[in-house]
N, CA, C and O atoms as a GROMACS GRO file, in nm:
protein
  452
    1MET      N    1  13.314   7.077   9.063
    1MET     CA    2  13.336   6.957   9.164
    1MET      C    3  13.167   6.871   9.160
    1MET      O    4  13.054   6.920   9.160
    2SER      N    5  13.207   6.745   9.158
    2SER     CA    6  13.088   6.684   9.153
    2SER      C    7  13.017   6.694   9.309
    2SER      O    8  13.056   6.740   9.416
    3LEU      N    9  12.891   6.624   9.263
    3LEU     CA   10  12.792   6.607   9.372
    3LEU      C   11  12.862   6.484   9.492
    3LEU      O   12  12.838   6.482   9.613
    4GLU      N   13  12.940   6.402   9.426
    4GLU     CA   14  13.000   6.329   9.533
    4GLU      C   15  13.092   6.375   9.632
    4GLU      O   16  13.098   6.359   9.754
    5LYS      N   17  13.180   6.453   9.525
    5LYS     CA   18  13.256   6.492   9.619
    5LYS      C   19  13.260   6.586   9.735
    5LYS      O   20  13.332   6.591   9.834
    6ILE      N   21  13.142   6.674   9.684
    6ILE     CA   22  13.056   6.774   9.792
    6ILE      C   23  13.010   6.702   9.912
    6ILE      O   24  13.028   6.740  10.028
    7LEU      N   25  12.950   6.594   9.875
    7LEU     CA   26  12.890   6.504  10.006
    7LEU      C   27  13.003   6.430  10.057
    7LEU      O   28  12.983   6.384  10.170
    8LYS      N   29  13.119   6.405  10.005
    8LYS     CA   30  13.204   6.351  10.078
    8LYS      C   31  13.292   6.454  10.175
    8LYS      O   32  13.367   6.410  10.263
    9LYS      N   33  13.274   6.597  10.147
    9LYS     CA   34  13.354   6.693  10.207
    9LYS      C   35  13.242   6.715  10.309
    9LYS      O   36  13.280   6.772  10.411
   10ILE      N   37  13.098   6.678  10.304
   10ILE     CA   38  13.030   6.721  10.433
   10ILE      C   39  13.010   6.595  10.515
   10ILE      O   40  13.003   6.604  10.637
   11ILE      N   41  12.999   6.462  10.447
   11ILE     CA   42  12.944   6.352  10.541
   11ILE      C   43  13.090   6.320  10.623
   11ILE      O   44  13.100   6.312  10.745
   12ILE      N   45  13.167   6.310  10.555
   12ILE     CA   46  13.306   6.262  10.622
   12ILE      C   47  13.315   6.298  10.757
   12ILE      O   48  13.286   6.241  10.862
   13PRO      N   49  13.365   6.415  10.727
   13PRO     CA   50  13.409   6.505  10.869
   13PRO      C   51  13.251   6.468  10.985
   13PRO      O   52  13.281   6.434  11.100
   14ALA      N   53  13.135   6.475  10.961
   14ALA     CA   54  13.016   6.476  11.023
   14ALA      C   55  13.021   6.320  11.084
   14ALA      O   56  12.945   6.292  11.177
   15LYS      N   57  13.107   6.225  11.035
   15LYS     CA   58  13.091   6.089  11.082
   15LYS      C   59  13.093   6.083  11.228
   15LYS      O   60  13.056   5.974  11.270
   16ALA      N   61  13.130   6.178  11.331
   16ALA     CA   62  13.146   6.173  11.466
   16ALA      C   63  12.993   6.145  11.520
   16ALA      O   64  12.965   6.089  11.625
   17GLY      N   65  12.913   6.190  11.436
   17GLY     CA   66  12.778   6.198  11.502
   17GLY      C   67  12.660   6.188  11.386
   17GLY      O   68  12.613   6.285  11.327
   18PHE      N   69  12.632   6.088  11.371
   18PHE     CA   70  12.506   6.044  11.270
   18PHE      C   71  12.399   6.171  11.256
   18PHE      O   72  12.351   6.203  11.147
   19ALA      N   73  12.374   6.227  11.361
   19ALA     CA   74  12.298   6.323  11.360
   19ALA      C   75  12.318   6.449  11.308
   19ALA      O   76  12.233   6.524  11.262
   20VAL      N   77  12.432   6.465  11.319
   20VAL     CA   78  12.541   6.576  11.255
   20VAL      C   79  12.534   6.582  11.122
   20VAL      O   80  12.507   6.681  11.053
   21GLY      N   81  12.572   6.414  11.071
   21GLY     CA   82  12.568   6.394  10.946
   21GLY      C   83  12.438   6.428  10.872
   21GLY      O   84  12.441   6.500  10.772
   22LEU      N   85  12.310   6.368  10.927
   22LEU     CA   86  12.186   6.360  10.879
   22LEU      C   87  12.171   6.517  10.842
   22LEU      O   88  12.150   6.550  10.726
   23PHE      N   89  12.184   6.618  10.952
   23PHE     CA   90  12.142   6.740  10.963
   23PHE      C   91  12.221   6.823  10.836
   23PHE      O   92  12.165   6.905  10.763
   24ALA      N   93  12.384   6.777  10.828
   24ALA     CA   94  12.448   6.843  10.719
   24ALA      C   95  12.383   6.835  10.547
   24ALA      O   96  12.371   6.913  10.452
   25VAL      N   97  12.354   6.698  10.574
   25VAL     CA   98  12.319   6.644  10.408
   25VAL      C   99  12.172   6.712  10.385
   25VAL      O  100  12.146   6.732  10.266
   26SER      N  101  12.069   6.751  10.482
   26SER     CA  102  11.950   6.779  10.482
   26SER      C  103  11.970   6.940  10.441
   26SER      O  104  11.927   6.999  10.342
   27SER      N  105  12.040   6.985  10.540
   27SER     CA  106  12.064   7.123  10.494
   27SER      C  107  12.143   7.135  10.366
   27SER      O  108  12.114   7.236  10.301
   28PHE      N  109  12.257   7.038  10.303
   28PHE     CA  110  12.285   7.048  10.193
   28PHE      C  111  12.193   7.051  10.102
   28PHE      O  112  12.187   7.149  10.027
   29PHE      N  113  12.108   6.950  10.090
   29PHE     CA  114  11.996   6.950   9.954
   29PHE      C  115  11.888   7.052  10.004
   29PHE      O  116  11.789   7.052   9.930
   30SER      N  117  11.879   7.130  10.098
   30SER     CA  118  11.746   7.208  10.129
   30SER      C  119  11.789   7.339  10.076
   30SER      O  120  11.708   7.421  10.032
   31SER      N  121  11.940   7.361  10.079
   31SER     CA  122  12.000   7.508  10.032
   31SER      C  123  12.103   7.498   9.909
   31SER      O  124  12.202   7.571   9.897
   32CYS      N  125  12.061   7.388   9.811
   32CYS     CA  126  12.157   7.331   9.715
   32CYS      C  127  12.176   7.439   9.629
   32CYS      O  128  12.279   7.470   9.569
   33SER      N  129  12.072   7.490   9.630
   33SER     CA  130  12.073   7.628   9.481
   33SER      C  131  12.164   7.750   9.564
   33SER      O  132  12.245   7.815   9.498
   34SER      N  133  12.155   7.768   9.658
   34SER     CA  134  12.240   7.917   9.722
   34SER      C  135  12.340   7.882   9.799
   34SER      O  136  12.370   7.970   9.880
   35ILE      N  137  12.434   7.739   9.807
   35ILE     CA  138  12.542   7.719   9.833
   35ILE      C  139  12.623   7.742   9.741
   35ILE      O  140  12.584   7.726   9.625
   36SER      N  141  12.764   7.788   9.768
   36SER     CA  142  12.865   7.782   9.653
   36SER      C  143  12.953   7.679   9.721
   36SER      O  144  12.952   7.634   9.836
   37THR      N  145  13.035   7.652   9.607
   37THR     CA  146  13.163   7.547   9.603
   37THR      C  147  13.252   7.616   9.714
   37THR      O  148  13.308   7.555   9.805
   38LYS      N  149  13.257   7.740   9.696
   38LYS     CA  150  13.347   7.788   9.786
   38LYS      C  151  13.334   7.787   9.952
   38LYS      O  152  13.423   7.775  10.037
   39GLN      N  153  13.195   7.803   9.966
   39GLN     CA  154  13.138   7.806  10.123
   39GLN      C  155  13.150   7.636  10.136
   39GLN      O  156  13.202   7.604  10.243
   40ILE      N  157  13.125   7.559  10.078
   40ILE     CA  158  13.166   7.427  10.122
   40ILE      C  159  13.292   7.385  10.122
   40ILE      O  160  13.315   7.298  10.206
   41GLU      N  161  13.389   7.421  10.049
   41GLU     CA  162  13.516   7.405  10.076
   41GLU      C  163  13.587   7.468  10.194
   41GLU      O  164  13.687   7.426  10.253
   42LYS      N  165  13.492   7.611  10.225
   42LYS     CA  166  13.550   7.712  10.356
   42LYS      C  167  13.510   7.584  10.447
   42LYS      O  168  13.597   7.539  10.523
   43LEU      N  169  13.382   7.525  10.442
   43LEU     CA  170  13.312   7.412  10.553
   43LEU      C  171  13.436   7.313  10.567
   43LEU      O  172  13.489   7.289  10.675
   44HIS      N  173  13.467   7.272  10.474
   44HIS     CA  174  13.580   7.148  10.434
   44HIS      C  175  13.675   7.165  10.540
   44HIS      O  176  13.699   7.078  10.625
   45GLU      N  177  13.737   7.295  10.532
   45GLU     CA  178  13.905   7.341  10.555
   45GLU      C  179  13.837   7.366  10.727
   45GLU      O  180  13.892   7.314  10.824
   46THR      N  181  13.755   7.422  10.735
   46THR     CA  182  13.709   7.428  10.920
   46THR      C  183  13.693   7.271  10.974
   46THR      O  184  13.722   7.246  11.091
   47PHE      N  185  13.662   7.203  10.915
   47PHE     CA  186  13.649   7.080  10.968
   47PHE      C  187  13.804   6.996  10.953
   47PHE      O  188  13.848   6.913  11.034
   48VAL      N  189  13.852   7.030  10.861
   48VAL     CA  190  13.997   6.984  10.868
   48VAL      C  191  14.088   7.024  11.003
   48VAL      O  192  14.164   6.960  11.076
   49GLU      N  193  14.033   7.181  10.998
   49GLU     CA  194  14.125   7.261  11.133
   49GLU      C  195  14.091   7.185  11.252
   49GLU      O  196  14.175   7.150  11.335
   50ILE      N  197  13.960   7.158  11.258
   50ILE     CA  198  13.915   7.105  11.400
   50ILE      C  199  13.968   6.981  11.422
   50ILE      O  200  14.000   6.945  11.535
   51LYS      N  201  13.982   6.899  11.309
   51LYS     CA  202  14.057   6.766  11.304
   51LYS      C  203  14.178   6.737  11.359
   51LYS      O  204  14.223   6.646  11.428
   52GLU      N  205  14.232   6.869  11.296
   52GLU     CA  206  14.410   6.888  11.340
   52GLU      C  207  14.411   6.914  11.488
   52GLU      O  208  14.482   6.856  11.570
   53GLY      N  209  14.299   7.037  11.521
   53GLY     CA  210  14.328   7.077  11.671
   53GLY      C  211  14.272   6.945  11.760
   53GLY      O  212  14.326   6.910  11.865
   54THR      N  213  14.204   6.905  11.724
   54THR     CA  214  14.193   6.747  11.804
   54THR      C  215  14.298   6.661  11.831
   54THR      O  216  14.331   6.618  11.941
   55LYS      N  217  14.354   6.634  11.710
   55LYS     CA  218  14.469   6.572  11.702
   55LYS      C  219  14.584   6.620  11.803
   55LYS      O  220  14.664   6.540  11.853
   56LYS      N  221  14.587   6.762  11.828
   56LYS     CA  222  14.701   6.821  11.905
   56LYS      C  223  14.660   6.813  12.024
   56LYS      O  224  14.749   6.791  12.105
   57VAL      N  225  14.515   6.826  12.080
   57VAL     CA  226  14.489   6.802  12.192
   57VAL      C  227  14.499   6.670  12.251
   57VAL      O  228  14.498   6.650  12.372
   58ASN      N  229  14.509   6.573  12.156
   58ASN     CA  230  14.495   6.431  12.205
   58ASN      C  231  14.663   6.419  12.258
   58ASN      O  232  14.702   6.388  12.370
   59ASN      N  233  14.738   6.452  12.149
   59ASN     CA  234  14.890   6.441  12.147
   59ASN      C  235  14.906   6.509  12.291
   59ASN      O  236  14.954   6.426  12.368
   60VAL      N  237  14.887   6.610  12.343
   60VAL     CA  238  14.887   6.694  12.464
   60VAL      C  239  14.831   6.625  12.601
   60VAL      O  240  14.900   6.627  12.703
   61ASN      N  241  14.695   6.560  12.597
   61ASN     CA  242  14.688   6.507  12.683
   61ASN      C  243  14.740   6.368  12.686
   61ASN      O  244  14.741   6.319  12.799
   62SER      N  245  14.779   6.298  12.599
   62SER     CA  246  14.870   6.165  12.595
   62SER      C  247  15.025   6.198  12.682
   62SER      O  248  15.073   6.127  12.770
   63TYR      N  249  15.080   6.320  12.629
   63TYR     CA  250  15.182   6.361  12.710
   63TYR      C  251  15.195   6.371  12.834
   63TYR      O  252  15.293   6.338  12.901
   64LEU      N  253  15.039   6.442  12.889
   64LEU     CA  254  15.047   6.508  13.022
   64LEU      C  255  15.009   6.385  13.121
   64LEU      O  256  15.046   6.378  13.239
   65ARG      N  257  14.908   6.266  13.036
   65ARG     CA  258  14.910   6.151  13.116
   65ARG      C  259  15.046   6.062  13.151
   65ARG      O  260  15.052   5.997  13.255
   66THR      N  261  15.168   6.067  13.040
   66THR     CA  262  15.296   6.040  13.102
   66THR      C  263  15.356   6.078  13.197
   66THR      O  264  15.404   6.008  13.286
   67VAL      N  265  15.361   6.215  13.186
   67VAL     CA  266  15.391   6.323  13.284
   67VAL      C  267  15.318   6.279  13.416
   67VAL      O  268  15.382   6.266  13.520
   68ILE      N  269  15.183   6.256  13.411
   68ILE     CA  270  15.131   6.272  13.534
   68ILE      C  271  15.203   6.122  13.592
   68ILE      O  272  15.272   6.131  13.694
   69LYS      N  273  15.190   6.012  13.540
   69LYS     CA  274  15.234   5.859  13.536
   69LYS      C  275  15.358   5.872  13.600
   69LYS      O  276  15.370   5.815  13.709
   70SER      N  277  15.461   5.939  13.551
   70SER     CA  278  15.589   5.965  13.591
   70SER      C  279  15.616   6.045  13.747
   70SER      O  280  15.691   6.013  13.839
   71LEU      N  281  15.537   6.144  13.734
   71LEU     CA  282  15.528   6.217  13.874
   71LEU      C  283  15.487   6.102  13.984
   71LEU      O  284  15.546   6.086  14.090
   72GLN      N  285  15.388   6.036  13.944
   72GLN     CA  286  15.326   5.953  14.056
   72GLN      C  287  15.419   5.830  14.115
   72GLN      O  288  15.418   5.790  14.231
   73GLU      N  289  15.515   5.769  13.988
   73GLU     CA  290  15.581   5.691  14.031
   73GLU      C  291  15.726   5.741  14.110
   73GLU      O  292  15.800   5.667  14.176
   74LYS      N  293  15.745   5.876  14.085
   74LYS     CA  294  15.850   5.943  14.167
   74LYS      C  295  15.779   5.957  14.311
   74LYS      O  296  15.855   5.947  14.408
   75TYR      N  297  15.670   5.974  14.330
   75TYR     CA  298  15.633   6.035  14.442
   75TYR      C  299  15.614   5.904  14.522
   75TYR      O  300  15.660   5.904  14.636
   76ASP      N  301  15.550   5.787  14.475
   76ASP     CA  302  15.590   5.637  14.510
   76ASP      C  303  15.726   5.612  14.584
   76ASP      O  304  15.732   5.566  14.698
   77ARG      N  305  15.809   5.640  14.526
   77ARG     CA  306  15.933   5.606  14.553
   77ARG      C  307  15.991   5.706  14.656
   77ARG      O  308  16.078   5.653  14.726
   78LEU      N  309  15.972   5.806  14.678
   78LEU     CA  310  15.995   5.893  14.759
   78LEU      C  311  15.939   5.888  14.895
   78LEU      O  312  16.001   5.918  14.997
   79LYS      N  313  15.786   5.836  14.885
   79LYS     CA  314  15.732   5.804  14.963
   79LYS      C  315  15.779   5.699  15.072
   79LYS      O  316  15.788   5.704  15.194
   80GLU      N  317  15.811   5.582  14.958
   80GLU     CA  318  15.847   5.449  15.018
   80GLU      C  319  15.991   5.460  15.099
   80GLU      O  320  16.018   5.399  15.203
   81ASP      N  321  16.074   5.548  15.030
   81ASP     CA  322  16.205   5.595  15.113
   81ASP      C  323  16.189   5.672  15.241
   81ASP      O  324  16.256   5.652  15.343
   82TYR      N  325  16.101   5.755  15.226
   82TYR     CA  326  16.052   5.819  15.354
   82TYR      C  327  16.008   5.706  15.482
   82TYR      O  328  16.042   5.705  15.600
   83LEU      N  329  15.931   5.626  15.412
   83LEU     CA  330  15.896   5.538  15.534
   83LEU      C  331  16.007   5.464  15.549
   83LEU      O  332  16.024   5.423  15.664
   84LYS      N  333  16.082   5.435  15.474
   84LYS     CA  334  16.199   5.339  15.525
   84LYS      C  335  16.315   5.427  15.622
   84LYS      O  336  16.392   5.384  15.709
   85THR      N  337  16.302   5.512  15.590
   85THR     CA  338  16.414   5.646  15.666
   85THR      C  339  16.343   5.667  15.800
   85THR      O  340  16.411   5.673  15.902
   86SER      N  341  16.234   5.677  15.805
   86SER     CA  342  16.128   5.698  15.936
   86SER      C  343  16.131   5.570  15.997
   86SER      O  344  16.132   5.582  16.119
   87LYS      N  345  16.131   5.487  15.969
   87LYS     CA  346  16.145   5.316  16.067
   87LYS      C  347  16.318   5.309  16.076
   87LYS      O  348  16.364   5.239  16.166
   88GLU      N  349  16.378   5.353  16.020
   88GLU     CA  350  16.547   5.348  16.034
   88GLU      C  351  16.567   5.446  16.170
   88GLU      O  352  16.640   5.420  16.266
   89LYS      N  353  16.491   5.553  16.153
   89LYS     CA  354  16.510   5.662  16.260
   89LYS      C  355  16.443   5.623  16.382
   89LYS      O  356  16.492   5.647  16.493
   90LYS      N  357  16.330   5.563  16.367
   90LYS     CA  358  16.296   5.507  16.520
   90LYS      C  359  16.368   5.424  16.572
   90LYS      O  360  16.392   5.433  16.692
   91ARG      N  361  16.427   5.312  16.487
   91ARG     CA  362  16.503   5.196  16.542
   91ARG      C  363  16.632   5.256  16.566
   91ARG      O  364  16.678   5.206  16.668
   92LEU      N  365  16.706   5.337  16.518
   92LEU     CA  366  16.816   5.414  16.596
   92LEU      C  367  16.809   5.486  16.699
   92LEU      O  368  16.907   5.482  16.773
   93GLU      N  369  16.686   5.582  16.743
   93GLU     CA  370  16.640   5.624  16.857
   93GLU      C  371  16.623   5.509  16.996
   93GLU      O  372  16.651   5.515  17.116
   94GLU      N  373  16.570   5.423  16.919
   94GLU     CA  374  16.551   5.317  16.997
   94GLU      C  375  16.684   5.276  17.076
   94GLU      O  376  16.703   5.291  17.196
   95GLN      N  377  16.776   5.216  16.975
   95GLN     CA  378  16.951   5.172  17.021
   95GLN      C  379  16.994   5.324  17.114
   95GLN      O  380  17.042   5.309  17.227
   96LEU      N  381  16.980   5.417  17.078
   96LEU     CA  382  17.032   5.556  17.124
   96LEU      C  383  16.974   5.544  17.286
   96LEU      O  384  17.043   5.552  17.388
   97LYS      N  385  16.851   5.527  17.278
   97LYS     CA  386  16.791   5.552  17.425
   97LYS      C  387  16.883   5.529  17.548
   97LYS      O  388  16.936   5.612  17.622
   98PRO      N  389  16.887   5.397  17.548
   98PRO     CA  390  16.960   5.290  17.649
   98PRO      C  391  17.109   5.408  17.665
   98PRO      O  392  17.152   5.463  17.766
   99LEU      N  393  17.155   5.413  17.533
   99LEU     CA  394  17.318   5.478  17.584
   99LEU      C  395  17.297   5.645  17.646
   99LEU      O  396  17.377   5.696  17.724
  100GLN      N  397  17.201   5.699  17.606
  100GLN     CA  398  17.177   5.829  17.625
  100GLN      C  399  17.154   5.828  17.788
  100GLN      O  400  17.216   5.911  17.856
  101GLU      N  401  17.080   5.748  17.842
  101GLU     CA  402  17.053   5.721  17.980
  101GLU      C  403  17.164   5.717  18.059
  101GLU      O  404  17.183   5.782  18.162
  102LYS      N  405  17.274   5.600  17.981
  102LYS     CA  406  17.385   5.572  18.063
  102LYS      C  407  17.450   5.662  18.068
  102LYS      O  408  17.499   5.678  18.180
  103TYR      N  409  17.484   5.754  17.974
  103TYR     CA  410  17.529   5.894  17.945
  103TYR      C  411  17.535   5.968  18.029
  103TYR      O  412  17.628   6.021  18.089
  104ASP      N  413  17.384   5.975  18.036
  104ASP     CA  414  17.294   6.071  18.159
  104ASP      C  415  17.366   6.033  18.314
  104ASP      O  416  17.436   6.111  18.379
  105ARG      N  417  17.341   5.936  18.342
  105ARG     CA  418  17.387   5.873  18.458
  105ARG      C  419  17.522   5.904  18.501
  105ARG      O  420  17.553   5.965  18.604
  106LEU      N  421  17.599   5.856  18.411
  106LEU     CA  422  17.738   5.878  18.438
  106LEU      C  423  17.772   6.032  18.453
  106LEU      O  424  17.855   6.068  18.537
  107ASN      N  425  17.713   6.115  18.376
  107ASN     CA  426  17.752   6.258  18.385
  107ASN      C  427  17.695   6.300  18.484
  107ASN      O  428  17.774   6.380  18.534
  108LYS      N  429  17.592   6.295  18.552
  108LYS     CA  430  17.558   6.328  18.694
  108LYS      C  431  17.644   6.230  18.790
  108LYS      O  432  17.682   6.297  18.886
  109ASP      N  433  17.675   6.141  18.796
  109ASP     CA  434  17.818   6.097  18.873
  109ASP      C  435  17.931   6.176  18.863
  109ASP      O  436  18.008   6.185  18.958
  110TYR      N  437  17.948   6.227  18.774
  110TYR     CA  438  18.119   6.284  18.716
  110TYR      C  439  18.048   6.418  18.815
  110TYR      O  440  18.077   6.433  18.933
  111LEU      N  441  17.983   6.478  18.763
  111LEU     CA  442  17.964   6.639  18.834
  111LEU      C  443  17.917   6.608  18.963
  111LEU      O  444  17.880   6.711  19.020
  112LYS      N  445  17.903   6.501  19.036
  112LYS     CA  446  17.884   6.496  19.188
  112LYS      C  447  18.040   6.487  19.230
  112LYS      O  448  18.060   6.534  19.342
  113THR      N  449  18.136   6.445  19.174
  113THR     CA  450  18.295   6.414  19.242
  113THR      C  451  18.355   6.536  19.192
  113THR      O  452  18.473   6.561  19.216
   0.00000   0.00000   0.00000
């Protein structure tokens, strides 16, 4: 494996943070004689696994945001329906009040006779 390929395997996954990249390069050059190609490949595989795991987490987060948005919309609709129903109930109760009073009065008169 060429030095360029080895460096790409270390630097590209570490581009998320410049300091991490510098640390990886300095570590690589300081331990060049003791590090094996298999260790570098294993490190690269680990970075790839982390990258794939991050993609999965991002997909789950996106799905959860969609579900939360949908639930919020349903909640808003139900709340709106409840408020409409509540207003309608109050209106009907107000209409019923005089009728109930009239019924009570007539019933009272009927019971007297």
